[in-house]
C-alpha positions in Angstrom: -83.1 22.5 73.0 -83.1 19.1 71.3 -82.0 19.2 67.6 -82.2 16.4 65.2 -81.7 16.4 61.4 -81.9 14.1 58.4 -80.9 16.3 55.5 -79.8 14.7 52.2 -76.1 15.6 51.8 -73.7 15.1 48.9 -70.8 13.3 50.6 -67.1 13.9 49.7 -65.3 11.8 47.1 -63.2 10.2 49.8 -66.3 9.1 51.7 -67.7 7.5 48.5 -64.5 5.6 47.9 -64.5 4.3 51.4 -68.2 3.1 50.9 -67.3 1.3 47.7 -64.3 -0.4 49.5 -66.7 -1.4 52.2 -69.1 -2.9 49.6 -66.3 -5.2 48.4 -67.1 -7.4 51.5 -70.6 -8.1 50.3 -71.1 -7.0 46.8 -69.7 -9.7 44.6 -69.0 -7.9 41.2 -65.9 -6.2 42.6 -64.1 -9.4 43.0 -64.9 -10.8 39.6 -61.8 -9.3 37.8 -59.6 -11.6 40.0 -61.5 -14.8 39.2 -59.5 -18.0 38.3 -60.7 -19.1 34.8 -58.9 -22.5 34.8 -62.0 -24.6 35.4 -64.1 -22.6 33.0 -61.6 -23.0 30.1 -61.1 -26.7 30.9 -64.8 -27.3 30.6 -65.6 -25.1 27.6 -62.8 -26.7 25.6 -64.5 -30.1 25.8 -67.8 -28.8 24.2 -67.9 -30.3 20.7 -71.1 -28.8 19.2 -70.7 -26.0 16.7 -73.7 -23.9 17.6 -74.1 -22.4 21.1 -77.4 -21.1 22.3 -77.5 -18.9 25.4 -80.9 -19.1 27.0 -81.5 -16.3 29.4 -83.0 -13.0 29.8 -82.0 -9.5 30.9 -78.7 -9.6 32.9 -78.3 -13.2 32.2 -77.7 -12.5 28.4 -77.3 -8.7 27.7 -73.6 -8.5 28.9 -72.5 -11.5 26.8 -74.3 -10.1 23.9 -72.6 -6.7 24.3 -69.2 -8.3 24.2 -70.0 -10.7 21.4 -71.5 -7.9 19.2 -68.4 -5.6 19.9 -66.0 -8.4 18.8 -67.9 -10.4 16.2 -67.3 -8.2 13.0 -63.5 -8.2 13.4 -63.0 -11.7 14.9 -63.6 -15.2 13.4 -65.0 -17.3 16.3 -64.7 -21.1 16.7 -68.4 -21.6 17.0 -71.7 -19.7 16.4 -73.4 -18.0 19.3 -77.2 -17.4 19.3 -79.2 -15.7 22.1 -82.6 -17.1 23.0 -83.4 -14.1 25.3 -87.0 -13.7 24.5 -90.4 -15.6 24.5 -91.4 -13.9 21.3 -92.4 -17.0 19.2 -91.4 -15.5 15.9 -87.8 -14.9 17.1 -87.6 -18.3 18.8 -88.7 -20.2 15.7 -86.4 -18.0 13.6 -83.2 -18.5 15.8 -83.8 -22.2 15.8 -83.8 -22.4 12.0 -80.3 -20.9 11.9 -78.5 -24.0 12.9 -78.7 -27.8 13.2 -80.4 -28.3 16.6 -78.7 -31.7 16.8 -75.3 -30.0 16.6 -76.2 -27.4 19.3 -75.2 -26.8 22.9 -77.6 -25.0 25.2 -76.5 -22.9 28.1 -79.4 -22.2 30.4 -78.9 -19.2 32.7 -81.2 -18.1 35.6 -79.9 -16.9 38.9 -83.2 -17.6 40.7 -83.6 -20.8 38.8 -87.4 -20.3 38.2 -87.4 -17.3 35.9 -90.4 -17.9 33.7 -88.9 -17.0 30.2 -85.7 -19.3 30.3 -87.6 -22.2 31.9 -90.3 -21.9 29.3 -87.7 -22.1 26.6 -85.9 -25.1 28.3 -89.2 -27.0 28.3 -90.0 -26.1 24.7 -86.5 -27.2 23.6 -86.7 -30.4 25.4 -89.8 -31.2 23.2 -87.5 -30.7 20.1 -84.4 -32.3 21.2 -83.6 -34.3 24.5 -81.9 -31.9 26.8 -79.2 -33.9 28.6 -75.7 -33.5 30.0 -74.3 -34.1 26.6 -75.9 -30.9 25.0 -76.4 -28.4 27.8 -75.0 -26.4 30.7 -76.7 -24.7 33.5 -75.7 -21.6 35.4 -77.8 -20.7 38.4 -77.7 -20.2 42.2 -77.0 -23.1 44.5 -80.2 -24.8 45.7 -82.4 -23.1 43.2 -85.1 -25.1 41.2 -82.8 -25.1 38.2 -80.0 -26.5 40.3 -82.4 -29.3 41.5 -83.2 -30.0 37.8 -79.6 -30.1 36.8 -78.9 -32.6 39.7 -81.8 -34.8 38.6 -80.6 -34.7 35.0 -77.0 -35.0 35.8 -76.2 -31.8 33.8 -72.9 -29.8 34.5 -73.8 -26.8 36.7 -72.0 -23.6 37.4 -73.1 -21.3 40.2 -73.8 -17.6 40.4 -72.9 -16.1 43.9 -75.8 -14.7 45.7 -74.1 -11.3 46.0 -73.6 -11.0 42.2 -76.6 -9.3 40.6 -77.7 -10.1 37.1 -76.9 -6.8 35.5 -73.4 -6.9 37.2 -72.7 -10.7 36.3 -71.1 -10.5 32.8 -67.7 -11.1 34.2 -68.8 -14.1 36.2 -69.6 -17.6 34.8 -72.7 -15.9 33.3 -70.7 -14.3 30.7 -67.4 -16.1 30.8 -68.7 -19.6 29.9 -70.7 -18.8 26.7 -67.9 -16.4 25.5 -65.2 -18.9 26.4 -66.9 -21.7 24.4 -66.8 -19.7 21.1 -63.2 -18.6 21.6 -63.2 -15.2 23.3 -60.1 -14.6 25.4 -61.7 -14.4 28.8 -58.4 -13.8 30.5 -58.0 -10.6 28.5 -61.6 -9.6 29.5 -60.7 -9.9 33.1 -57.4 -8.2 32.7 -59.3 -5.2 31.3 -61.5 -5.1 34.3 -58.5 -5.4 36.7 -56.8 -2.4 35.1 -59.8 -0.2 35.8 -60.5 -1.7 39.2 -56.9 -1.1 40.4 -56.6 2.2 38.9 -59.8 3.4 40.5 -59.2 2.0 44.0 -55.6 3.3 44.0 -57.0 6.8 43.1 -55.1 6.8 39.8 -56.3 7.6 36.2 -59.8 6.0 36.3 -60.6 7.3 39.9 -60.8 11.0 38.8 -62.7 10.2 35.5 -65.3 8.1 37.3 -65.8 9.9 40.6 -65.9 13.4 39.2 -68.5 12.4 36.5 -70.6 10.7 39.2 -70.5 13.8 41.4 -71.5 16.0 38.5 -74.5 13.9 37.6 -75.7 13.7 41.1 -75.2 17.4 41.9 -77.1 18.3 38.7 -79.6 15.5 38.7 -82.7 17.7 38.8 -81.5 19.8 35.8 -79.8 17.1 33.7 -81.8 14.0 34.4 -81.4 12.4 30.9 -78.1 10.7 30.2 -77.4 9.9 26.6 -74.8 7.4 25.4 -74.2 8.3 21.7 -72.2 5.5 20.2 -70.5 6.0 16.8 -70.4 2.5 15.6 -72.9 -0.5 15.2 -70.4 -2.6 17.5 -71.8 -0.7 20.4 -75.6 -1.4 19.7 -75.7 -4.2 22.3 -73.5 -2.4 24.8 -75.9 0.5 24.6 -78.7 -1.8 25.6 -76.7 -3.2 28.4 -76.0 0.3 29.6 -79.7 1.1 29.7 -80.5 -1.8 31.9 -77.5 -1.2 34.2 -78.4 2.6 34.6 -82.2 2.3 34.9 -82.4 -0.8 37.2 -79.6 0.3 39.4 -80.5 4.0 39.9 -84.3 4.2 39.7 -84.7 3.9 43.5 -86.1 5.5 46.6 -83.3 6.8 48.7 -82.7 6.6 52.5 -84.9 9.7 53.0 -87.8 8.3 51.0 -87.1 10.5 48.1 -87.5 9.1 44.6 -84.3 9.1 42.6 -83.5 8.3 39.0 -81.4 9.3 36.0 -82.9 8.2 32.6 -80.7 6.4 30.2 -81.0 7.1 26.5 -79.3 5.0 23.8 -78.3 6.5 20.5 -76.2 5.1 17.6 -74.4 7.5 15.2 -74.6 8.5 12.6 -78.1 7.2 12.2 -79.4 9.1 15.1 -77.9 12.4 14.0 -80.9 12.5 11.6 -83.4 12.1 14.5 -82.5 12.7 18.1 -79.7 15.3 17.5 -82.2 18.1 16.8 -83.8 17.5 20.2 -80.4 17.7 21.9 -79.2 20.9 20.2 -82.6 22.9 20.3 -84.6 21.1 22.8 -84.8 21.4 26.6 -81.5 21.6 28.5 -82.0 18.4 30.5 -79.6 16.0 29.0 -76.0 15.0 29.3 -74.2 13.3 26.4 -71.4 10.7 26.4 -69.9 9.9 23.0 -68.3 6.5 22.2 -66.1 6.0 19.1 -63.4 3.6 17.9 -59.9 5.0 16.9 -58.8 2.4 14.5 -60.3 -0.6 12.7 -58.3 -3.4 11.1 -60.9 -3.8 8.3 -61.4 -0.3 7.1 -62.7 0.2 3.4 -61.6 3.3 1.6 -63.6 5.4 -0.7 -62.1 5.1 -4.2 -61.6 8.2 -6.2 -64.5 8.5 -8.6 -64.5 9.3 -12.3 -66.5 11.8 -14.3 -69.9 10.1 -13.7 -69.8 11.3 -10.0 -68.8 14.9 -10.8 -72.4 16.2 -10.2 -72.2 15.4 -6.6 -69.3 17.9 -5.9 -68.1 15.6 -3.2 -64.4 14.9 -4.4 -63.3 15.8 -0.9 -64.4 12.3 0.4 -62.2 10.5 -2.2 -59.3 8.5 -0.6 -60.9 8.7 2.9 -61.7 5.6 5.0 -65.1 5.0 6.4 -63.7 4.8 9.9 -62.1 8.2 9.4 -65.5 9.6 8.2 -67.6 8.2 11.0 -65.0 9.5 13.6 -65.3 12.9 11.8 -69.0 12.7 12.2 -68.6 11.9 15.9 -66.1 14.7 16.5 -68.2 17.2 14.5 -71.4 16.3 16.5 -69.4 16.6 19.8 -68.0 20.0 18.7 -71.4 21.1 17.8 -72.7 20.4 21.2 -69.6 21.9 22.8 -70.4 25.0 20.9 -73.9 25.3 22.6 -71.9 25.9 25.8 -74.7 24.5 28.1 -74.9 20.8 27.3 -72.7 18.7 29.4 -70.8 16.1 27.3 -67.8 13.9 27.2 -66.1 11.6 24.7 -64.6 8.1 25.2 -62.3 6.9 22.5 -61.7 3.1 22.2 -58.2 2.5 20.8 -59.1 -0.7 19.0 -61.5 -3.6 19.0 -60.4 -6.3 21.5 -61.4 -8.0 24.7 -59.5 -5.7 27.1 -61.1 -2.6 25.7 -64.7 -3.7 25.9 -64.1 -5.0 29.4 -62.6 -1.8 30.4 -65.5 0.2 29.2 -68.1 -2.1 30.8 -66.3 -2.2 34.1 -65.8 1.5 34.1 -69.7 2.0 33.7 -70.3 -0.5 36.5 -68.0 1.6 38.9 -69.7 4.7 37.6 -73.1 3.4 38.6 -71.9 2.2 42.0 -70.4 5.8 42.7 -73.8 7.5 41.5 -75.7 5.2 43.7 -73.6 5.8 46.7 -73.9 9.5 46.2 -77.7 9.2 46.0 -77.8 7.1 49.1 -79.8 4.3 47.5 -79.4 0.5 47.3 -77.8 0.3 43.8 -77.9 -3.5 43.7 -81.5 -4.5 44.3 -84.6 -4.2 42.0 -87.8 -4.1 44.1 -89.7 -2.2 41.3 -89.4 -5.2 38.9 -90.7 -7.9 41.3 -94.4 -6.8 41.4 -94.7 -7.4 37.6 -93.2 -10.8 37.9 -95.7 -11.8 40.7 -98.6 -10.6 38.6 -97.4 -12.5 35.6 -97.0 -15.7 37.6 -100.4 -15.3 39.2 -102.0 -14.6 35.8 -100.5 -17.8 34.2 -101.4 -19.9 37.2 -105.0 -18.8 37.1 -105.7 -18.8 33.3 
């Protein structure tokens, strides 16, 4: 009797770790924490303009945006950073009114080198100010159309390795160059990544956190197929968007057995979304997991001053003397406890000790490894994006034939 099988099997944690170690030979983001930053820092230190525009879309901009947004409220940067990451004409025009275009440096990022959105903006900007080697930098793949343009224009160019996908590229030149220009400590960013990388692959602290969460999500994917990140601070708003792209574009795939896979990412910001989405979590269908993010301490942390008699009618004297950071963390903890009390909603909480480069890098690299683990368990290609390409082709055809 001849017997063959092709069952979908959930593999062991050790097998997943071995697969990820094997991926290091051909998936580039694993090596980024060990990057030498000397050339980047030397180059960016020579950029004189006070306004920096990052021109890119999706993975070319969202990671930098997440880090910048996390740091900017507690850090004074050397230069202003703007993100031209849309072809919305209203936003383009608005962003260009925020600075002196003649005191601006433009960083054009496109891995393929022919992405319609950034190239459109490049051509538009050149009609406003002459784009030259003196006011621009290019980041692309070798031998791309954008690389050819940079050669012809003698513009300084940095390269994205072919094996580093856009949504995994924030710790490459894609993120390091614009962040370095404005004064972010990119060495601390990479140190945060290295700490998580080494801990995970040595099967220490981060290994158990990441691999066990990945296993739970995959083993319960049909029951809990919506994964919420509920962040209790506005500094996480762009991180949440980065997470949505990373999660959706990496995990929405057809696996080796031809089965459609996918876990749906949902981004919430507290306490605002307590007044909208929380009702659905508590009393709605049990198809969601929730990960809370909060910050332990803030350097600038205003305190509610004790009120006088004119506030007596509110009967809220118990908030007097408390800081806003304490209050928002109480809200996070109370919401977390309310969900725990339901006893049938999977949830966890990640507390960031303080706002700095290492901590945001640790968080982002942790999520990248989590996605790699989930993808490996699902037996999909985590790093391609075939579902995106058809829309790009249709757009190009429409524009060509109009």
